[in-house]
Backbone as ProteinMPNN parsed JSONL, in Angstrom:
{"seq_chain_A": "MKVKISTARKQEIIEGFYNLSKMNGLENTSIAKIGKHLDMPPSLIMHYFPTRDILISSLIEYILEQYLLIFEPITKELEEKKDIDLSIIVETLFSRNWNLLFDDGVFYSCYAMIFRNEQIKNDYRILHEKLRESLKEILDNNREMEGRDTTMLAEQIFVVVEGAYYYLSMIVDEASYNQKVDYFKKQVYDLLRKNDLRVL", "coords_chain_A": {"N_chain_A": [[64.502, -28.938, -74.442], [66.45, -27.418, -75.299], [68.383, -29.388, -76.01], [67.132, -30.408, -78.128], [67.052, -28.79, -80.094], [69.694, -28.26, -80.489], [70.3, -30.961, -81.169], [69.155, -30.983, -83.67], [70.013, -28.621, -85.328], [72.769, -29.602, -85.382], [72.406, -31.637, -86.985], [71.378, -30.305, -89.573], [73.565, -28.987, -90.266], [75.427, -31.227, -90.597], [74.01, -32.535, -92.802], [73.947, -30.258, -94.62], [76.606, -29.866, -95.107], [76.927, -32.698, -96.218], [75.291, -32.283, -98.745], [76.778, -29.966, -100.291], [79.166, -31.093, -100.391], [78.457, -33.335, -102.2], [77.731, -31.968, -104.285], [79.956, -30.215, -104.809], [82.224, -31.579, -104.329], [84.328, -33.032, -101.791], [86.632, -31.989, -100.728], [86.615, -29.333, -101.644], [84.848, -28.23, -100.006], [84.473, -26.025, -97.635], [83.989, -24.871, -94.08], [83.514, -22.058, -94.288], [81.815, -22.11, -96.395], [79.866, -24.003, -96.199], [78.739, -22.637, -94.213], [77.818, -20.444, -95.613], [76.204, -21.504, -97.396], [74.117, -22.363, -95.777], [73.227, -20.169, -94.907], [74.35, -19.368, -92.235], [76.447, -18.33, -89.553], [80.077, -19.069, -89.86], [80.971, -19.091, -87.075], [79.015, -20.463, -85.606], [78.796, -22.996, -86.602], [81.373, -24.002, -85.958], [81.015, -23.967, -83.298], [79.467, -26.17, -82.749], [81.16, -27.908, -84.299], [84.239, -28.147, -83.899], [86.528, -28.498, -85.497], [87.201, -29.279, -88.84], [87.671, -32.149, -89.158], [86.367, -33.079, -87.255], [83.899, -32.988, -87.917], [83.762, -34.422, -90.506], [83.741, -36.991, -88.978], [81.231, -37.02, -88.2], [79.974, -37.112, -90.499], [80.414, -39.265, -91.405], [79.176, -41.081, -89.641], [76.831, -40.349, -90.375], [76.65, -41.38, -93.025], [76.653, -44.121, -92.337], [73.958, -44.172, -90.88], [72.421, -43.832, -93.076], [73.03, -46.029, -94.697], [72.186, -47.972, -93.227], [69.485, -48.019, -93.639], [68.99, -49.324, -95.998], [68.681, -52.185, -95.087], [66.41, -51.949, -93.72], [63.933, -52.947, -95.069], [64.09, -55.686, -95.296], [64.524, -56.474, -92.619], [61.851, -55.882, -91.407], [60.295, -57.614, -93.043], [61.36, -59.852, -91.799], [60.293, -59.785, -89.359], [57.669, -60.425, -89.699], [57.515, -62.748, -91.177], [59.176, -64.51, -90.291], [61.031, -65.886, -91.602], [62.91, -65.383, -94.357], [63.494, -65.187, -97.891], [66.337, -66.169, -99.717], [67.014, -64.921, -101.957], [65.887, -62.185, -101.671], [67.693, -60.924, -99.865], [69.954, -60.812, -101.572], [69.41, -59.561, -103.48], [68.711, -57.201, -102.57], [71.586, -56.288, -101.42], [72.658, -55.831, -103.618], [71.466, -54.093, -104.953], [70.661, -50.927, -106.54], [69.821, -48.987, -104.752], [71.739, -48.345, -102.766], [72.987, -46.385, -103.802], [71.271, -44.179, -103.858], [70.847, -43.753, -101.417], [73.451, -42.418, -100.093], [75.851, -40.798, -101.709], [78.326, -41.926, -103.767], [80.704, -40.355, -104.343], [81.056, -38.642, -102.245], [81.456, -40.675, -100.118], [83.783, -41.975, -101.054], [85.512, -40.177, -101.055], [85.662, -39.08, -98.6], [86.728, -41.817, -97.524], [89.413, -41.984, -98.577], [90.622, -40.379, -96.693], [91.315, -41.909, -94.531], [93.802, -43.084, -95.091], [95.638, -41.1, -93.831], [94.597, -40.177, -91.539], [93.929, -41.098, -88.41], [91.625, -40.997, -86.758], [89.464, -41.05, -88.245], [89.938, -43.37, -89.963], [89.521, -45.205, -87.886], [86.393, -44.494, -87.744], [85.498, -45.362, -89.992], [86.218, -47.893, -89.981], [84.416, -48.944, -87.94], [82.004, -48.276, -89.046], [82.008, -50.374, -91.289], [82.019, -52.344, -89.859], [79.665, -52.376, -88.484], [77.888, -52.65, -90.297], [78.291, -55.245, -91.258], [77.441, -56.755, -88.89], [74.791, -55.643, -89.071], [74.095, -57.612, -91.228], [74.739, -59.755, -90.35], [73.113, -60.334, -88.163], [70.398, -60.579, -89.755], [71.116, -62.765, -91.15], [70.918, -64.69, -89.04], [68.393, -64.706, -88.122], [67.424, -66.101, -90.096], [66.016, -69.363, -90.921], [67.049, -70.913, -93.044], [69.863, -70.537, -92.397], [70.482, -71.927, -90.205], [72.997, -73.173, -88.038], [75.099, -72.242, -89.447], [78.121, -70.55, -89.926], [77.732, -67.467, -89.146], [78.896, -64.886, -88.648], [81.34, -65.245, -90.18], [80.256, -65.755, -92.727], [78.825, -63.029, -93.175], [81.206, -61.502, -93.198], [82.321, -62.489, -95.348], [80.557, -62.157, -97.794], [80.329, -59.239, -97.579], [82.941, -58.633, -98.515], [82.724, -59.15, -100.96], [80.44, -57.696, -102.157], [81.654, -54.897, -101.413], [83.906, -55.004, -103.142], [82.875, -55.393, -105.152], [81.107, -53.257, -105.482], [83.101, -51.087, -105.705], [84.472, -51.593, -108.035], [82.191, -51.652, -109.927], [81.289, -49.128, -110.001], [83.313, -48.053, -111.995], [82.575, -48.717, -114.254], [80.728, -47.801, -117.264], [79.07, -48.899, -119.475], [76.035, -50.148, -119.891], [74.928, -52.521, -120.17], [77.439, -54.068, -119.79], [77.781, -53.488, -117.253], [75.535, -54.91, -115.936], [76.076, -57.36, -116.614], [78.171, -58.058, -115.016], [77.597, -57.398, -112.351], [75.264, -59.556, -112.281], [77.227, -61.541, -112.168], [78.719, -61.35, -109.638], [76.368, -61.426, -108.009], [76.056, -64.248, -108.379], [78.292, -65.231, -106.979], [77.884, -64.335, -104.24], [75.312, -65.863, -103.766], [76.452, -68.489, -104.192], [78.139, -68.336, -101.829], [75.929, -68.192, -100.057], [74.86, -70.964, -100.171], [76.494, -72.707, -99.424], [77.017, -75.515, -97.922], [79.401, -76.192, -96.201], [80.006, -74.04, -94.127], [80.022, -74.264, -91.266], [79.386, -73.539, -87.812], [82.213, -74.247, -85.695]], "CA_chain_A": [[64.063, -28.212, -75.583], [67.818, -26.878, -76.159], [69.13, -30.403, -76.521], [66.383, -30.919, -79.298], [67.391, -27.575, -80.872], [71.13, -28.455, -80.731], [70.633, -32.16, -82.407], [68.498, -30.317, -85.297], [70.993, -27.633, -85.74], [74.031, -30.517, -85.846], [71.682, -32.344, -88.338], [71.212, -29.404, -90.3], [74.978, -28.717, -90.586], [75.869, -32.516, -91.631], [73.17, -32.6, -94.2], [74.764, -29.363, -95.545], [78.147, -30.21, -95.438], [76.928, -33.635, -97.33], [74.779, -31.724, -100.273], [77.488, -29.207, -100.637], [80.327, -32.114, -100.93], [77.831, -33.608, -103.159], [77.631, -30.811, -105.611], [81.421, -29.544, -105.294], [83.492, -32.301, -103.775], [84.675, -32.691, -100.129], [87.891, -31.413, -100.979], [86.259, -28.045, -102.236], [83.642, -27.91, -99.068], [85.173, -25.514, -96.564], [83.359, -24.27, -93.01], [82.852, -20.864, -94.677], [81.059, -22.107, -97.724], [78.858, -24.404, -95.454], [77.967, -21.257, -93.37], [77.238, -19.488, -96.945], [75.238, -22.182, -98.24], [72.935, -22.543, -94.854], [72.925, -18.991, -93.975], [74.92, -19.613, -90.876], [77.811, -17.813, -89.651], [80.985, -20.02, -89.531], [81.377, -19.59, -85.853], [78.017, -21.09, -84.999], [79.116, -24.302, -86.942], [82.572, -24.379, -85.215], [80.631, -24.369, -82.177], [79.118, -27.777, -82.818], [82.179, -28.615, -84.813], [85.288, -27.11, -83.531], [87.362, -28.853, -86.52], [86.681, -30.011, -89.943], [87.698, -33.574, -89.059], [85.124, -33.861, -86.17], [82.507, -32.704, -89.228], [84.01, -35.47, -91.158], [83.553, -37.979, -88.381], [79.963, -36.628, -88.125], [79.563, -37.164, -91.683], [80.605, -40.784, -91.603], [78.175, -41.555, -88.91], [75.455, -40.152, -91.312], [76.617, -42.441, -94.011], [76.133, -45.208, -91.79], [72.73, -44.317, -90.597], [71.793, -43.839, -94.356], [73.13, -47.071, -95.376], [71.626, -49.479, -92.517], [68.16, -47.979, -93.921], [68.88, -50.675, -96.871], [68.109, -53.402, -94.328], [65.178, -51.891, -92.993], [62.592, -53.767, -95.562], [64.575, -56.968, -95.202], [63.827, -56.453, -91.133], [60.516, -56.033, -91.314], [59.695, -59.084, -93.508], [61.768, -61.011, -91.229], [59.574, -59.986, -87.994], [56.318, -60.764, -90.068], [57.53, -64.15, -91.687], [60.127, -65.307, -89.236], [62.103, -66.339, -92.275], [63.037, -64.79, -95.816], [64.117, -65.754, -99.153], [67.683, -65.698, -99.448], [67.349, -63.82, -103.176], [65.703, -60.922, -101.359], [68.794, -60.554, -99.266], [71.288, -60.733, -102.577], [69.034, -58.469, -104.657], [69.005, -55.825, -101.562], [72.747, -56.103, -101.147], [73.294, -55.094, -105.043], [70.26, -52.871, -105.468], [71.181, -49.428, -106.548], [69.471, -48.164, -103.88], [72.708, -47.673, -102.041], [73.392, -45.263, -104.585], [70.451, -43.222, -103.521], [71.01, -43.294, -99.981], [74.578, -41.815, -100.216], [76.633, -40.194, -102.969], [79.706, -42.758, -103.831], [81.75, -39.563, -104.505], [81.492, -38.335, -100.925], [81.663, -42.139, -99.596], [84.965, -42.317, -101.344], [86.48, -38.799, -100.741], [86.111, -39.448, -96.919], [87.417, -43.284, -97.48], [90.403, -41.778, -98.716], [91.4, -39.879, -95.77], [91.702, -43.22, -93.642], [95.734, -43.227, -95.071], [96.398, -40.222, -93.242], [93.954, -39.752, -90.255], [93.358, -42.35, -87.591], [90.32, -41.187, -86.463], [88.687, -41.173, -89.65], [90.124, -44.905, -90.258], [88.455, -45.884, -86.975], [85.006, -44.167, -87.84], [85.133, -46.324, -91.091], [86.083, -49.506, -89.355], [83.01, -49.06, -87.276], [80.993, -48.58, -90.236], [82.092, -51.558, -91.856], [81.581, -53.565, -88.552], [78.061, -52.173, -88.006], [77.051, -53.044, -91.646], [78.417, -56.753, -91.128], [76.654, -56.921, -87.77], [73.19, -55.92, -89.34], [73.767, -58.541, -92.194], [75.053, -61.068, -89.581], [71.588, -60.362, -87.648], [69.483, -60.802, -90.719], [71.151, -64.286, -91.257], [70.885, -65.382, -87.901], [66.872, -65.014, -88.249], [66.728, -67.013, -91.138], [66.156, -70.671, -90.564], [67.821, -71.573, -93.748], [71.174, -70.237, -91.867], [71.043, -72.966, -88.662], [74.225, -73.817, -87.949], [76.048, -71.757, -90.267], [79.052, -69.339, -89.142], [77.035, -66.354, -89.721], [79.591, -64.0, -88.733], [82.387, -65.217, -91.607], [79.365, -65.573, -94.031], [78.505, -61.613, -93.572], [82.422, -60.974, -93.591], [83.027, -62.888, -96.844], [79.534, -61.609, -98.379], [80.735, -57.781, -97.846], [84.123, -58.728, -99.339], [82.357, -59.308, -102.282], [79.802, -56.528, -102.091], [82.297, -53.85, -101.4], [84.784, -55.173, -103.969], [81.968, -55.272, -106.28], [80.928, -51.645, -106.088], [84.19, -50.503, -106.007], [84.757, -52.03, -109.469], [81.384, -51.315, -110.746], [81.424, -47.389, -110.188], [84.293, -47.458, -113.431], [81.669, -49.264, -115.423], [79.924, -47.115, -117.951], [78.344, -49.466, -120.267], [74.934, -50.709, -118.906], [74.911, -54.292, -120.579], [78.457, -54.945, -118.954], [77.371, -53.297, -115.572], [74.463, -55.685, -115.515], [76.579, -58.805, -116.53], [79.19, -58.056, -114.07], [76.4, -57.749, -111.327], [74.937, -61.028, -111.956], [78.421, -62.576, -111.649], [78.743, -60.918, -108.043], [75.43, -61.963, -107.242], [76.084, -65.526, -108.096], [79.091, -65.421, -105.714], [77.347, -64.334, -102.695], [74.587, -66.911, -103.656], [77.286, -69.513, -104.026], [78.384, -68.446, -100.426], [74.915, -68.318, -98.663], [74.196, -72.136, -100.251], [77.396, -73.812, -99.279], [76.867, -76.371, -96.487], [80.525, -76.437, -94.956], [80.452, -73.137, -93.282], [79.318, -74.483, -90.065], [80.255, -73.22, -86.787], [83.25, -75.228, -85.266]], "C_chain_A": [[65.527, -27.598, -76.249], [68.46, -28.158, -76.809], [68.216, -30.85, -77.724], [66.899, -29.811, -80.553], [68.743, -27.826, -81.353], [71.116, -29.77, -81.684], [69.952, -31.707, -83.477], [69.532, -29.672, -85.971], [72.565, -28.679, -86.277], [73.656, -31.021, -87.098], [71.722, -31.686, -89.535], [72.629, -29.071, -91.196], [75.592, -29.765, -91.306], [75.313, -32.568, -93.092], [73.795, -31.313, -95.397], [75.861, -29.499, -95.918], [78.172, -31.546, -96.721], [76.478, -32.955, -98.542], [75.924, -30.869, -100.896], [78.794, -30.121, -101.296], [79.751, -32.604, -102.195], [78.21, -33.001, -104.648], [79.229, -30.4, -105.958], [82.454, -30.371, -105.093], [83.822, -32.117, -102.381], [86.025, -31.968, -100.058], [87.54, -29.76, -101.198], [85.026, -27.446, -101.141], [84.299, -27.356, -97.815], [84.059, -25.226, -95.575], [82.509, -23.05, -93.577], [81.895, -21.147, -95.549], [79.892, -22.984, -97.321], [78.054, -23.359, -94.879], [77.231, -20.535, -94.558], [75.913, -20.347, -97.242], [73.669, -22.532, -97.312], [72.737, -21.197, -94.322], [73.178, -18.884, -92.83], [76.443, -18.834, -90.581], [78.848, -18.988, -89.148], [81.017, -20.193, -88.044], [80.49, -20.226, -85.242], [78.266, -22.888, -85.342], [80.457, -24.692, -86.354], [82.233, -24.661, -83.801], [80.273, -25.846, -81.836], [80.261, -28.53, -83.184], [83.25, -28.09, -84.885], [86.251, -27.436, -84.963], [86.6, -29.405, -87.478], [86.69, -31.478, -89.808], [86.665, -34.149, -88.006], [84.028, -33.719, -86.98], [82.692, -33.908, -90.04], [83.461, -36.66, -90.465], [81.958, -37.919, -88.164], [79.359, -37.365, -89.344], [79.845, -38.674, -91.979], [79.461, -41.383, -90.803], [76.829, -41.375, -89.654], [75.462, -41.189, -92.521], [76.238, -43.859, -93.088], [74.602, -45.309, -91.133], [71.854, -44.266, -92.0], [71.982, -45.289, -95.148], [72.512, -48.495, -94.685], [69.822, -48.976, -93.014], [68.118, -49.013, -95.155], [68.297, -51.834, -96.179], [66.935, -53.224, -94.023], [63.919, -52.807, -93.637], [62.627, -55.597, -95.156], [64.106, -57.615, -93.474], [62.306, -56.724, -90.975], [59.858, -57.212, -91.609], [60.16, -60.036, -92.33], [60.666, -61.183, -89.843], [58.145, -60.492, -88.516], [56.232, -62.305, -90.072], [58.314, -64.847, -90.858], [61.033, -65.961, -89.974], [62.039, -65.267, -93.971], [63.7, -65.254, -97.006], [65.486, -65.518, -99.322], [67.9, -64.706, -101.129], [66.993, -62.407, -102.926], [66.934, -60.144, -100.881], [69.622, -60.132, -100.594], [70.913, -59.744, -103.521], [68.973, -56.973, -103.859], [70.487, -55.385, -101.798], [73.137, -55.889, -102.546], [72.166, -54.385, -105.488], [71.224, -51.58, -105.543], [70.736, -48.392, -105.512], [70.555, -47.694, -102.808], [73.18, -46.481, -102.536], [72.77, -43.734, -104.262], [70.791, -42.869, -102.243], [72.169, -42.344, -99.449], [75.342, -41.936, -101.42], [77.936, -41.217, -102.97], [80.666, -41.551, -103.738], [82.169, -39.073, -103.072], [81.945, -39.323, -100.265], [83.448, -42.216, -99.908], [86.169, -41.191, -100.839], [86.886, -39.071, -99.319], [86.678, -40.802, -96.777], [88.764, -42.903, -97.523], [91.283, -41.128, -97.72], [91.926, -40.897, -94.603], [93.389, -43.574, -93.754], [96.246, -42.252, -94.233], [95.883, -39.629, -91.855], [93.076, -41.032, -89.702], [92.067, -42.254, -86.919], [89.324, -41.569, -87.257], [88.713, -42.541, -90.159], [89.443, -45.723, -89.206], [87.173, -45.705, -87.238], [84.723, -45.148, -89.112], [85.045, -47.467, -90.994], [84.943, -49.807, -88.759], [82.022, -48.952, -88.322], [80.795, -49.68, -91.086], [81.364, -52.772, -91.012], [79.965, -53.587, -88.543], [77.099, -52.674, -89.311], [77.335, -54.788, -91.848], [77.596, -57.262, -90.079], [75.21, -56.966, -88.11], [73.213, -57.18, -90.427], [73.63, -59.922, -91.405], [73.556, -61.512, -88.532], [70.366, -61.058, -88.478], [69.947, -62.445, -91.133], [71.052, -65.363, -90.206], [69.332, -65.718, -87.775], [66.352, -65.561, -89.265], [66.75, -68.298, -91.072], [67.173, -71.453, -91.458], [69.552, -71.478, -93.231], [71.541, -70.965, -90.7], [71.961, -73.365, -88.814], [75.298, -73.315, -88.418], [77.042, -70.737, -89.202], [78.465, -67.916, -89.624], [78.022, -64.987, -89.905], [80.641, -63.941, -89.767], [81.598, -65.16, -92.622], [79.178, -63.851, -94.187], [80.07, -61.062, -93.794], [82.598, -61.081, -95.139], [81.895, -62.181, -97.936], [80.079, -60.058, -98.415], [81.917, -57.627, -98.601], [83.889, -58.57, -100.757], [81.436, -58.128, -102.839], [80.588, -55.395, -102.055], [83.257, -53.794, -102.48], [84.062, -54.856, -105.274], [81.492, -53.681, -106.842], [82.109, -51.011, -106.277], [84.348, -50.472, -107.624], [83.59, -51.321, -110.155], [80.882, -49.801, -110.879], [82.155, -46.844, -111.404], [83.234, -47.92, -114.631], [80.655, -48.477, -115.992], [78.743, -47.646, -118.7], [77.257, -50.09, -119.389], [74.731, -52.024, -118.999], [75.883, -54.907, -119.605], [78.385, -54.847, -117.618], [76.534, -54.382, -115.113], [75.155, -57.399, -115.36], [77.722, -58.902, -115.37], [78.298, -58.198, -112.415], [75.88, -59.093, -110.822], [76.038, -61.872, -111.692], [78.538, -62.162, -110.309], [77.774, -61.344, -107.341], [75.593, -63.52, -107.304], [77.2, -65.892, -106.946], [78.567, -65.554, -104.434], [76.116, -65.313, -102.736], [75.328, -68.206, -103.335], [77.666, -69.484, -102.228], [77.159, -68.872, -99.336], [74.459, -69.902, -98.993], [75.206, -73.064, -99.763], [77.324, -74.284, -97.856], [78.106, -76.583, -95.474], [80.963, -75.173, -94.211], [79.742, -73.119, -92.068], [80.235, -74.228, -89.075], [81.148, -74.441, -86.009], [83.146, -75.203, -83.786]], "O_chain_A": [[65.679, -27.364, -77.448], [68.988, -28.106, -77.92], [68.681, -31.801, -78.353], [67.06, -30.118, -81.734], [68.996, -27.638, -82.543], [71.73, -29.784, -82.751], [70.351, -32.275, -84.493], [69.942, -30.064, -87.063], [73.23, -28.477, -87.294], [74.336, -30.924, -88.12], [72.053, -32.3, -90.549], [72.73, -28.944, -92.416], [76.19, -29.57, -92.365], [75.913, -32.622, -94.166], [74.006, -31.439, -96.603], [76.178, -29.264, -97.084], [78.908, -31.6, -97.707], [77.273, -33.003, -99.48], [76.068, -31.044, -102.106], [79.298, -29.919, -102.4], [80.365, -32.393, -103.241], [78.747, -33.436, -105.667], [79.664, -30.286, -107.104], [83.56, -30.09, -105.557], [83.579, -31.041, -101.835], [86.27, -31.337, -99.03], [88.414, -28.981, -100.817], [84.388, -26.421, -101.378], [84.673, -28.157, -96.958], [82.96, -25.302, -96.126], [81.29, -22.923, -93.468], [80.955, -20.353, -95.525], [78.87, -22.835, -97.991], [76.841, -23.245, -95.06], [76.096, -20.085, -94.395], [74.78, -19.869, -97.298], [72.567, -22.822, -97.779], [72.081, -21.075, -93.287], [72.344, -18.305, -92.134], [77.377, -18.836, -91.384], [78.556, -19.735, -88.215], [81.087, -21.35, -87.63], [80.885, -20.73, -84.19], [77.999, -23.804, -84.565], [80.617, -25.91, -86.276], [82.922, -25.415, -83.114], [80.69, -26.518, -80.893], [80.509, -29.607, -82.641], [83.475, -27.456, -85.916], [86.705, -26.421, -85.49], [85.525, -29.951, -87.234], [85.756, -32.097, -90.318], [86.25, -35.305, -87.918], [83.076, -34.441, -86.686], [81.64, -34.494, -90.297], [82.747, -37.411, -91.13], [81.458, -39.018, -87.925], [78.39, -38.117, -89.23], [79.32, -39.142, -92.989], [78.782, -42.231, -91.381], [75.886, -42.157, -89.535], [74.437, -41.741, -92.921], [75.316, -44.549, -93.522], [74.106, -46.411, -90.899], [70.682, -44.641, -91.992], [71.228, -45.639, -96.057], [72.367, -49.606, -95.194], [68.944, -49.748, -92.628], [67.031, -49.58, -95.266], [67.395, -52.448, -96.748], [66.204, -54.214, -93.987], [63.061, -53.311, -92.912], [61.741, -56.406, -94.878], [63.593, -58.692, -93.171], [61.778, -57.708, -90.457], [59.082, -57.809, -90.863], [59.403, -60.921, -91.933], [60.285, -62.255, -89.373], [57.438, -61.005, -87.649], [55.45, -63.021, -89.447], [57.993, -66.03, -90.74], [61.88, -66.63, -89.382], [61.086, -64.615, -94.399], [64.744, -65.854, -96.751], [65.808, -64.383, -98.97], [68.847, -63.941, -101.314], [67.476, -61.489, -103.59], [67.234, -59.025, -101.297], [69.961, -58.949, -100.605], [71.702, -59.141, -104.248], [69.143, -55.879, -104.396], [70.707, -54.283, -102.3], [74.356, -55.721, -102.577], [72.126, -54.144, -106.694], [72.205, -51.304, -104.853], [71.158, -47.239, -105.42], [70.296, -46.76, -102.05], [73.718, -45.627, -101.833], [73.309, -42.629, -104.321], [71.026, -41.692, -101.969], [71.95, -41.577, -98.511], [75.474, -42.979, -102.059], [78.573, -41.182, -101.917], [81.575, -41.756, -102.934], [83.344, -39.066, -102.706], [82.979, -39.054, -99.654], [84.243, -42.495, -99.01], [87.307, -41.369, -100.406], [88.029, -39.243, -98.897], [87.215, -40.947, -95.679], [89.474, -43.357, -96.626], [92.507, -41.238, -97.791], [92.878, -40.614, -93.876], [94.081, -44.118, -92.893], [97.383, -42.475, -93.816], [96.515, -38.821, -91.175], [92.123, -41.669, -90.152], [91.455, -43.253, -86.543], [88.424, -42.349, -86.945], [87.722, -42.983, -90.74], [88.861, -46.77, -89.491], [86.506, -46.718, -87.027], [83.621, -45.695, -89.142], [84.221, -48.188, -91.556], [84.409, -50.891, -88.991], [81.125, -49.795, -88.29], [79.705, -49.979, -91.573], [80.573, -53.671, -91.299], [79.229, -54.573, -88.585], [75.908, -52.984, -89.28], [76.591, -55.47, -92.553], [76.978, -58.291, -90.353], [74.446, -57.853, -87.732], [72.149, -57.798, -90.435], [72.847, -60.851, -91.603], [73.121, -62.633, -88.27], [69.568, -61.87, -88.01], [69.061, -63.257, -91.404], [71.089, -66.58, -90.392], [68.98, -66.831, -87.385], [65.144, -65.616, -89.493], [67.931, -68.615, -91.208], [67.936, -72.324, -91.041], [70.377, -72.282, -93.665], [72.635, -70.808, -90.157], [72.085, -74.08, -89.808], [76.404, -73.699, -88.038], [76.768, -70.325, -88.075], [78.967, -67.397, -90.621], [78.02, -64.231, -90.876], [80.933, -62.857, -90.273], [82.035, -64.539, -93.591], [79.388, -63.375, -95.302], [80.176, -60.141, -94.605], [82.892, -60.196, -95.943], [82.384, -61.654, -98.935], [80.261, -59.68, -99.572], [82.046, -56.634, -99.318], [84.627, -58.015, -101.571], [81.707, -57.644, -103.938], [80.148, -54.605, -102.891], [83.556, -52.668, -102.878], [84.52, -54.225, -106.227], [81.489, -53.145, -107.95], [82.089, -50.229, -107.228], [84.34, -49.444, -108.301], [83.877, -50.42, -110.944], [80.159, -49.41, -111.795], [81.956, -45.729, -111.887], [83.211, -47.429, -115.76], [79.625, -48.37, -115.327], [77.638, -47.104, -118.672], [77.534, -50.513, -118.267], [74.383, -52.689, -118.023], [75.623, -55.826, -118.829], [78.752, -55.721, -116.833], [76.722, -54.829, -113.981], [74.94, -58.275, -114.521], [78.027, -60.013, -114.938], [78.506, -59.071, -111.572], [75.918, -59.624, -109.713], [75.868, -62.893, -111.027], [78.343, -63.188, -109.657], [77.966, -61.675, -106.171], [75.269, -64.127, -106.283], [76.972, -66.763, -106.106], [78.685, -66.513, -103.671], [75.799, -65.668, -101.601], [74.974, -68.936, -102.409], [77.485, -70.459, -101.498], [77.23, -69.522, -98.294], [73.658, -70.327, -98.16], [74.861, -74.241, -99.654], [77.526, -73.602, -96.851], [78.005, -76.992, -94.318], [82.084, -75.121, -93.705], [78.973, -72.209, -91.757], [81.441, -74.469, -89.131], [80.609, -75.528, -85.801], [83.881, -75.917, -83.103]]}, "name": "protein", "num_of_chains": 1, "seq": "MKVKISTARKQEIIEGFYNLSKMNGLENTSIAKIGKHLDMPPSLIMHYFPTRDILISSLIEYILEQYLLIFEPITKELEEKKDIDLSIIVETLFSRNWNLLFDDGVFYSCYAMIFRNEQIKNDYRILHEKLRESLKEILDNNREMEGRDTTMLAEQIFVVVEGAYYYLSMIVDEASYNQKVDYFKKQVYDLLRKNDLRVL"}
């Protein structure tokens, strides 16, 4: 019972940290402010997260948990059909559901810390590796990908997707945004349809 309470309390703090960071910016969100927001003494927060860096590491784990939800509909469909149309994979990767799962501002504020914090750099590396592994698993379970080097393919696809989202976050005009999304989707379709990416 104690473990369940501890897990629930940690999750409450992480989500409170996320929500405050979303509203005010990560750099403006202190442990004291989280305590006030959650009506919780800062000492209790520090009991679970002795430093702000540890709290940020837990927030990055939370980002990963949220982002992995994007693949759930694809995984369920694969379980039922044992195959899936490649267009569903592409549309999912470029869906705006990513933005609903986690706030871009908080994501990139955390990401900026990799340049001065080795632990956070490692946490982000793990996050990106897990996303690639999840995509690789989906590709491995698709008959159209038989014989393909799905490790390389997942890597190449995510390079396009991550670069696209970084760039698209600066595009305000809807027509221009949609035009660029179509261009990036085409790049991923081209990668998926190539026949020369075979396992050596």
